[in-house]
C-alpha positions in Angstrom: -0.3 -11.1 -16.3 -0.9 -8.9 -13.2 -2.9 -5.9 -13.6 -2.7 -3.4 -11.1 -6.2 -2.1 -9.8 -5.4 0.3 -6.8 -2.9 2.1 -5.8 -1.6 3.9 -2.7 -0.1 7.1 -4.2 -0.1 8.7 -0.6 1.7 6.4 0.7 4.8 7.5 -1.9 4.3 11.0 -0.4 3.9 10.3 2.8 6.9 8.2 3.4 10.2 7.4 1.8 10.1 3.7 0.4 13.6 1.6 1.4 12.3 -1.6 -0.2 9.5 -3.5 -1.3 8.0 -7.3 -0.8 5.6 -8.4 -2.8 2.6 -10.7 -0.5 -0.6 -12.6 -1.3 -4.0 -11.7 1.0 -6.6 -14.3 2.1 -9.5 -13.0 0.8 -13.3 -14.5 0.3 -14.7 -15.0 -2.3 -16.6 -11.9 -3.0 -13.7 -9.9 -2.3 -11.7 -11.2 -4.7 -14.6 -10.3 -7.3 -14.6 -6.7 -5.9 -10.9 -6.0 -6.0 -10.3 -7.9 -9.5 -13.1 -5.0 -10.3 -11.0 -1.8 -8.5 -12.8 -1.5 -5.6 -9.8 -1.4 -3.2 -9.0 1.7 -1.3 -5.6 1.8 0.5 -5.6 5.4 2.1 -5.1 4.7 5.3 -3.9 1.1 5.8 -0.8 -0.1 7.0 0.9 -3.4 8.2 1.3 -4.9 11.7 2.0 -8.3 13.3 -0.2 -10.6 15.2 1.3 -13.8 16.5 3.8 -13.6 14.3 2.3 -13.4 11.5 1.3 -10.3 8.6 -1.8 -8.3 8.7 -3.2 -5.9 6.6 -5.3 -3.1 8.5 -7.3 -0.5 7.6 -7.6 -1.8 3.9 -11.2 -0.9 2.3 -12.4 -4.2 0.1 -16.3 -2.9 -1.1 -18.8 -5.2 -1.3 -19.6 -6.7 -4.2 -22.3 -5.8 -5.8 -24.1 -9.3 -6.8 -23.6 -10.4 -2.9 -26.1 -10.9 -0.7 -23.7 -11.9 2.6 -24.9 -9.8 5.8 -22.7 -8.1 7.7 -20.0 -7.6 5.5 -17.0 -5.2 6.9 -14.9 -3.7 4.5 -12.2 -2.6 6.6 -11.8 -5.8 8.6 -8.4 -6.5 9.0 -7.0 -9.6 6.2 -3.9 -12.1 7.1 -0.9 -11.5 4.6 0.6 -14.7 2.9 4.5 -14.3 3.0 7.1 -16.7 3.6 8.5 -17.4 7.6 11.9 -16.1 6.9 11.0 -12.5 5.0 8.2 -12.5 8.0 10.9 -12.5 10.8 12.9 -9.7 8.8 9.5 -7.2 8.5 8.8 -8.5 12.1 12.3 -7.2 13.1 12.4 -4.2 10.6 9.1 -2.6 12.4 11.0 -2.8 15.4 13.1 0.4 14.3 12.0 3.7 15.5 10.0 6.0 12.5 9.9 2.4 10.5 6.6 1.2 9.0 4.7 -1.1 6.6 2.4 0.4 3.9 0.8 -1.3 0.8 1.7 0.0 -2.3 -0.3 -1.2 -4.7 -2.8 -4.1 -4.9 -2.5 -6.3 -8.4 -5.1 -8.7 -10.2 -3.9 -12.0 -12.7 -4.5 -15.1 -11.4 -4.3 -14.5 -7.8 -4.5 -10.9 -5.7 -1.1 -9.7 -4.7 -0.4 -6.8 -2.5 2.9 -5.0 -2.9 4.2 -3.7 0.5 6.9 -0.9 0.7 9.2 -0.5 3.6 9.1 2.8 4.8 10.1 5.5 7.1 8.3 8.6 7.4 8.6 11.9 6.1 9.3 15.6 7.7 6.5 18.7 6.5 9.8 20.4 5.5 11.3 16.8 3.7 7.8 17.1 1.5 7.9 21.1 0.6 12.2 20.5 -0.8 10.3 17.5 -3.1 7.5 19.9 -4.1 9.9 23.1 -5.0 12.2 20.4 -6.7 9.6 18.7 -8.7 8.3 22.3 -9.9 11.8 23.1 -10.5 12.4 20.4 -12.6 9.0 20.8 -14.3 9.9 24.6 -15.4 13.4 24.0 -16.7 11.8 21.3 -19.1 9.6 24.0 -20.2 12.1 26.2 -20.6 10.3 28.8 -18.1 13.3 30.2 -16.3 11.3 33.5 -15.6 11.1 32.7 -12.3 13.5 30.4 -10.8 
């Protein structure tokens, strides 16, 4: 049973998610304990490829409060674990203009997993339209039709 410990809500607003992929992540022992406590920040994180292998960049996992390790850097790059065919497909998708891969959520169970979203950036105008339509739906459900 996987439990969601961190979400990147901003990614769903800034990007249009076209597909999702679940990946494992290479972590140290203290990072696993920190993840299980929910001390993960995915804001601004993204996936790039280094030597054909996917790497999670700028995801911050805080140092475990009982760890004694010196010189720990919370935002270092972490290798992702996905099948070779899936990795090749994602790398090919990244070559398209405007496509990026962003982490959407981190879940913890027996293993720590990252849900990756294949995303296209939204324009500012698209974001405004989305907010407007959401507000209209909310008003219609409430029955407040004064300013429609």
